C-alpha positions as CSV (number, residue, x, y, z in Angstrom):
1,M,-15.4,-6.1,21.8
2,A,-17.8,-5.2,19.0
3,S,-17.9,-1.6,17.7
4,R,-21.2,0.2,17.4
5,V,-22.1,1.3,13.9
6,H,-25.1,3.4,13.5
7,L,-27.3,3.0,10.4
8,L,-29.9,5.4,9.0
9,S,-31.7,3.2,6.6
10,L,-33.0,4.7,3.3
11,T,-35.0,1.7,2.4
12,E,-37.9,2.3,4.8
13,S,-40.9,4.5,4.4
14,R,-40.9,7.7,6.4
15,R,-42.3,11.4,6.2
16,K,-39.0,13.0,7.3
17,S,-36.2,13.9,5.0
18,S,-32.8,12.1,5.2
19,R,-31.1,15.4,6.1
20,A,-33.5,16.0,9.0
21,L,-32.6,12.5,10.4
22,F,-28.9,12.7,9.6
23,V,-27.9,15.0,12.4
24,P,-29.6,13.0,15.3
25,M,-27.9,10.0,13.9
26,L,-24.5,11.9,14.1
27,R,-25.1,12.7,17.7
28,A,-26.2,9.1,18.6
29,A,-23.0,7.7,16.9
30,G,-20.7,9.9,19.1
31,L,-19.8,12.9,17.1
32,A,-19.8,15.0,20.3
33,D,-17.1,12.8,21.7
34,V,-14.8,13.7,18.9
35,I,-15.5,17.7,18.7
36,G,-14.2,19.7,21.6
37,E,-14.7,23.3,22.4
38,G,-12.5,25.5,20.1
39,D,-11.5,22.5,17.9
40,I,-10.5,23.3,14.4
41,A,-12.3,20.5,12.6
42,A,-11.5,19.2,9.1
43,V,-14.6,17.7,7.2
44,K,-12.9,15.5,4.6
45,L,-14.9,15.0,1.3
46,H,-14.3,13.7,-2.1
47,V,-15.7,16.5,-4.1
48,G,-15.9,14.5,-7.3
49,E,-14.4,14.8,-10.7
50,P,-16.5,17.1,-13.1
51,G,-18.8,14.8,-15.0
52,N,-19.2,12.4,-12.0
53,L,-22.5,12.8,-10.1
54,A,-22.2,10.1,-7.5
55,Y,-20.3,12.2,-4.8
56,V,-21.9,12.9,-1.4
57,R,-24.2,15.9,-1.7
58,P,-23.4,19.3,-0.2
59,P,-26.4,19.6,2.1
60,Y,-24.9,16.7,4.1
61,A,-21.6,18.7,4.5
62,E,-23.6,21.8,5.6
63,A,-25.4,19.7,8.3
64,V,-22.1,18.4,9.6
65,A,-20.6,21.9,9.6
66,D,-23.5,23.3,11.5
67,L,-23.4,20.5,14.0
68,V,-19.6,21.0,14.6
69,R,-20.2,24.6,15.3
70,E,-23.0,23.8,17.6
71,L,-20.5,21.5,19.5
72,G,-18.1,24.4,19.9
73,G,-15.8,23.6,16.9
74,Q,-14.7,25.5,13.9
75,P,-15.3,23.5,10.7
76,F,-13.6,23.7,7.3
77,L,-14.2,21.4,4.4
78,T,-11.3,19.8,2.6
79,D,-10.1,17.5,-0.2
80,S,-6.6,16.6,-1.5
81,T,-5.2,17.0,-5.1
82,T,-4.7,14.1,-7.3
83,L,-1.8,12.3,-9.0
84,Y,-3.7,12.1,-12.4
85,T,-4.6,14.6,-15.0
86,G,-8.0,16.0,-14.3
87,R,-9.9,19.0,-12.7
88,R,-8.4,18.4,-9.2
89,R,-4.8,18.1,-9.9
90,N,-3.8,21.3,-8.1
91,G,-5.1,23.4,-5.3
92,L,-6.8,26.1,-7.6
93,D,-8.5,23.4,-9.8
94,L,-9.6,21.6,-6.7
95,V,-11.2,24.7,-5.3
96,R,-13.0,25.5,-8.5
97,T,-14.4,22.0,-8.8
98,A,-15.5,22.0,-5.2
99,E,-17.3,25.3,-5.7
100,R,-18.8,24.0,-9.0
101,H,-20.2,21.0,-7.1
102,G,-21.7,23.0,-4.4
103,F,-19.2,22.9,-1.6
104,A,-18.5,26.7,-1.5
105,S,-19.1,28.4,1.9
106,V,-22.2,30.2,0.6
107,N,-23.9,26.8,0.3
108,T,-22.3,24.9,3.3
109,G,-21.4,27.7,5.8
110,A,-17.8,26.5,5.9
111,P,-14.7,27.5,4.0
112,F,-13.1,24.9,1.5
113,L,-9.4,24.5,1.7
114,P,-7.1,22.3,-0.2
115,A,-5.7,19.7,2.3
116,D,-2.2,19.5,0.7
117,G,-1.9,23.1,-0.6
118,L,-1.5,24.6,-4.0
119,K,0.7,21.9,-5.6
120,G,0.0,18.9,-3.5
121,D,3.2,19.0,-1.4
122,E,2.1,20.8,1.8
123,E,2.6,18.1,4.3
124,I,3.8,16.9,7.7
125,T,5.7,13.6,8.0
126,V,5.3,11.2,10.8
127,P,6.7,7.8,11.6
128,S,4.9,4.9,10.0
129,P,3.1,2.5,12.3
130,V,4.7,-0.3,10.3
131,E,8.2,-1.0,11.5
132,G,10.8,-0.5,8.8
133,N,8.6,1.5,6.4
134,P,9.4,5.1,5.3
135,P,7.8,8.1,7.0
136,V,4.2,8.8,6.2
137,H,3.3,11.9,4.1
138,L,0.1,13.5,5.5
139,A,-1.8,16.4,4.0
140,A,-0.9,19.3,6.3
141,A,-4.4,20.8,6.6
142,V,-5.9,17.6,7.9
143,A,-2.9,16.5,9.9
144,K,-2.8,19.9,11.8
145,A,-6.5,20.0,12.5
146,D,-7.8,19.2,16.2
147,A,-10.4,16.7,14.9
148,L,-11.5,15.1,11.6
149,V,-14.9,14.1,10.2
150,C,-14.7,12.0,7.1
151,L,-17.7,11.9,4.8
152,N,-17.2,8.9,2.4
153,H,-19.0,7.7,-0.5
154,F,-19.0,3.9,-0.4
155,K,-18.4,2.5,-3.8
156,G,-16.4,0.0,-5.8
157,H,-12.7,0.4,-6.8
158,E,-10.7,-1.4,-9.3
159,V,-7.6,-1.8,-7.1
160,T,-9.0,-2.0,-3.6
161,G,-12.4,-3.7,-4.4
162,F,-14.2,-1.0,-2.5
163,G,-13.5,2.4,-1.2
164,G,-15.0,3.8,2.0
165,A,-13.9,5.1,5.3
166,L,-10.3,3.7,5.1
167,K,-9.6,4.8,1.7
168,N,-10.8,8.3,2.2
169,L,-8.8,8.5,5.4
170,G,-5.6,6.9,4.2
171,M,-5.4,7.8,0.5
172,G,-7.6,10.8,0.6
173,C,-5.6,12.6,3.4
174,S,-2.2,12.1,1.9
175,T,-0.1,14.3,-0.3
176,K,1.0,13.4,-3.8
177,A,4.1,11.7,-2.4
178,G,2.0,9.6,-0.1
179,K,-0.4,8.7,-3.0
180,Y,2.6,7.6,-5.2
181,Y,4.0,5.4,-2.3
182,M,0.5,3.7,-2.0
183,H,0.2,3.2,-5.8
184,N,3.7,2.4,-7.0
185,Q,3.3,-1.4,-6.6
186,S,0.6,-1.4,-9.3
187,K,1.7,-1.6,-12.9
188,P,-0.7,-1.7,-15.8
189,F,0.0,-3.2,-19.3
190,V,-1.6,-2.9,-22.7
191,D,-3.5,-5.9,-24.2
192,S,-2.3,-5.0,-27.6
193,P,-4.8,-6.8,-29.9
194,R,-7.6,-4.7,-28.2
195,C,-6.0,-1.5,-28.5
196,T,-6.9,0.9,-31.3
197,G,-4.4,3.6,-30.6
198,C,-7.0,6.2,-29.9
199,G,-4.8,8.1,-27.4
200,R,-7.3,8.6,-24.5
201,C,-5.1,7.0,-22.1
202,V,-2.1,9.3,-23.1
203,E,-4.3,12.4,-22.4
204,W,-5.4,11.0,-19.0
205,C,-1.9,10.0,-17.9
206,A,-0.4,12.7,-15.6
207,A,2.9,10.9,-15.5
208,E,3.3,11.0,-19.1
209,A,4.0,7.3,-18.9
210,I,2.0,6.3,-22.0
211,I,2.9,6.7,-25.7
212,V,1.3,5.5,-29.0
213,E,3.8,3.6,-31.2
214,D,2.7,2.0,-34.5
215,G,-0.9,2.4,-33.6
216,T,-0.8,0.8,-30.2
217,A,-0.4,2.3,-26.8
218,V,2.7,1.5,-24.9
219,I,3.1,2.1,-21.1
220,L,6.6,3.1,-19.9
221,D,7.1,1.3,-16.6
222,A,9.8,3.6,-15.4
223,K,7.4,6.6,-15.5
224,C,4.3,4.8,-14.4
225,T,2.9,5.8,-11.0
226,G,0.4,3.0,-10.9
227,C,-2.5,5.3,-10.3
228,A,-4.8,2.9,-12.3
229,H,-6.9,5.6,-14.0
230,C,-5.9,4.5,-17.4
231,L,-7.9,1.5,-16.9
232,M,-11.2,3.4,-17.0
233,S,-10.0,5.8,-19.6
234,C,-9.8,3.1,-22.3
235,P,-13.0,2.7,-24.3
236,E,-11.8,-0.8,-25.6
237,N,-10.9,-2.3,-22.2
238,A,-7.4,-2.8,-23.5
239,I,-5.5,-1.8,-20.4
240,R,-5.1,-4.5,-17.7
241,F,-3.1,-4.8,-14.4
242,K,-0.4,-7.2,-13.3
243,W,-2.4,-8.6,-10.4
244,D,0.5,-10.2,-8.6
245,R,0.8,-8.3,-5.4
246,A,-0.4,-4.7,-6.4
247,P,-4.0,-4.9,-4.8
248,A,-3.0,-6.4,-1.6
249,E,0.0,-4.0,-1.1
250,V,-2.0,-0.9,-2.1
251,Q,-4.6,-1.8,0.5
252,R,-2.0,-2.5,3.3
253,R,-0.4,0.9,2.6
254,I,-3.8,2.6,2.7
255,A,-4.4,1.1,6.1
256,E,-0.8,2.1,7.2
257,Y,-1.6,5.8,6.3
258,A,-5.0,5.7,7.9
259,A,-3.5,4.3,11.2
260,A,-0.7,7.0,11.1
261,L,-3.1,9.9,10.6
262,T,-5.5,8.5,13.3
263,R,-2.6,8.4,15.8
264,T,-1.5,11.9,14.8
265,L,-5.0,13.1,15.7
266,G,-5.1,11.3,18.9
267,G,-8.0,9.2,17.8
268,K,-10.3,12.3,17.2
269,V,-11.7,11.0,14.0
270,F,-15.3,10.3,13.0
271,H,-16.4,8.5,10.0
272,V,-19.7,8.5,7.9
273,N,-20.2,6.2,5.0
274,F,-22.9,7.0,2.4
275,V,-24.1,3.8,0.9
276,T,-25.9,5.6,-1.8
277,D,-25.3,5.7,-5.6
278,V,-23.0,2.7,-5.1
279,S,-21.0,3.1,-8.4
280,P,-18.7,0.3,-9.6
281,A,-15.6,2.7,-9.7
282,C,-14.2,5.7,-7.9
283,D,-15.5,9.2,-8.0
284,C,-12.2,10.3,-9.6
285,Y,-13.6,9.5,-13.0
286,P,-15.5,12.1,-15.0
287,F,-18.4,9.8,-15.2
288,N,-20.2,7.3,-13.0
289,A,-21.8,4.0,-14.1
290,P,-25.2,2.8,-12.9
291,P,-25.4,1.9,-9.2
292,L,-24.9,-1.6,-8.2
293,V,-27.8,-1.7,-5.6
294,P,-30.5,0.7,-4.4
295,D,-29.7,3.5,-1.9
296,L,-29.2,1.5,1.4
297,G,-28.3,4.0,4.1
298,I,-25.9,6.1,5.9
299,L,-23.5,4.5,8.4
300,A,-21.5,6.4,11.2
301,G,-19.1,5.7,14.0
302,T,-15.6,6.1,15.3
303,D,-14.2,2.8,14.0
304,P,-13.5,3.0,10.3
305,V,-12.9,-0.8,10.1
306,A,-16.3,-1.6,11.5
307,V,-18.1,1.2,9.4
308,D,-16.5,-0.3,6.2
309,A,-17.2,-3.9,7.2
310,A,-20.9,-3.0,7.9
311,S,-21.2,-1.1,4.6
312,W,-19.6,-4.0,2.7
313,R,-22.0,-6.5,4.2
314,L,-25.0,-4.1,3.6
315,V,-24.2,-4.0,-0.2
316,N,-23.6,-7.7,-0.4
317,D,-26.8,-8.5,1.3
318,A,-28.8,-6.3,-1.0
319,P,-30.2,-7.4,-4.5
320,A,-28.1,-6.2,-7.4
321,L,-29.9,-3.8,-9.7
322,T,-30.6,-5.1,-13.3
323,G,-28.1,-3.6,-15.7
324,S,-25.4,-2.7,-13.2
325,A,-21.9,-4.2,-13.2
326,A,-22.9,-6.4,-10.3
327,A,-25.9,-8.0,-12.0
328,G,-25.4,-11.7,-12.1
329,A,-23.5,-11.8,-8.8
330,E,-24.6,-14.6,-6.5
331,P,-27.2,-13.4,-4.0
332,G,-25.5,-12.5,-0.8
333,G,-22.1,-12.9,-2.4
334,D,-19.3,-10.4,-2.7
335,K,-20.5,-8.0,-5.4
336,F,-17.0,-6.3,-5.6
337,R,-15.2,-9.5,-5.9
338,F,-17.6,-10.4,-8.7
339,M,-16.6,-7.2,-10.5
340,Y,-12.9,-7.3,-9.7
341,R,-12.1,-11.1,-9.3
342,D,-8.5,-10.8,-8.5
343,V,-9.1,-8.3,-5.7
344,D,-9.8,-9.4,-2.1
345,P,-11.2,-6.1,-0.5
346,G,-11.0,-7.6,2.9
347,I,-7.3,-7.1,3.0
348,Q,-7.7,-3.4,3.9
349,L,-9.9,-4.4,6.8
350,A,-7.5,-7.1,8.0
351,E,-4.5,-4.9,7.9
352,A,-6.2,-1.9,9.6
353,Q,-7.4,-4.3,12.4
354,R,-3.8,-5.6,12.8
355,L,-2.6,-2.0,13.2
356,G,-5.1,-1.3,15.9
357,L,-7.3,1.0,14.0
358,G,-10.6,-1.0,14.6
359,T,-12.4,-4.3,14.4
360,T,-14.5,-6.0,11.9
361,D,-16.7,-7.2,14.8
362,Y,-19.5,-4.7,14.7
363,E,-23.0,-4.2,16.4
364,L,-25.4,-2.4,13.9
365,V,-27.6,0.1,15.6
366,Q,-30.6,0.9,13.5
367,E,-31.8,4.6,13.8
368,V,-35.6,4.9,13.9
369,G,-36.6,7.3,11.1
370,R,-40.4,7.1,11.0
371,G,-42.6,9.9,11.8
């Protein structure tokens, strides 16, 4: 049976603001079926790395918090700490960044809490939905909530092709131990002739896995966590990945974690994809490249597989913007595969579907926004 995905288009002419139409869409898409009276509801964001401006805007988080309260719930905003060196690596830095980007309670009406605590290790472990795999490390504040609303910025990603509902649910709601588990199949290497020995990758690597020897960066495999952020730190494009099994395995493990969390919460999870400012890479970088396509819409539903599948199709059907990383992609073709030729982003959808998390068969319900 096809899952219903509701779409608030941003391409049509109208006289009402997107925020004004956002709440009716959430109601139509079934948020009231997820939030019960007295529920403590986590609203999972990616607050963005300082310098990045592509993250979901705070007024949308405020609108969700207001609606959760109207439905009888108690909302809090949350995000998890990172593996890499940056301004979200511990709970204090994460709160400061969230406040700097407008996610403080004075703006949104809901407190912001680090999902995995001060040092990224506050967790609950649950059995993996994949037989034989180790326990899953879930961020405690999210896993202990009664319900979860994920606000996801749909964009490209160098390891998973694209990141959306599944990535924010699986990777974004794990502790550092979970993130390491998902990343540790990926190992980068240095294309020595391109390297200038500038040391930017050394500064960015949280694992202290990169050194500069004789004017060339060297990655120490034994220390490398495979987080992939050295790729985008390099101004010379001198860091590459060993694309043997890494992207596929990372995607499968993201789906594994997403399924484990959904089961832990009894299915009380709601997903919203913002197909806006569709940047070629993750919001974890302190910059964002020009968007691949025009702002297309906001999609919502209870099935993360369907929401991601619909977002993927929407981007692929849209014309690529001149000067973007997807310029030159075949019309209607996979823009993410055009950018990351060795990554099949459909693996995450197939694995999540196999684990019973949803279906790629969706019915798109267009919300009417004229007036």
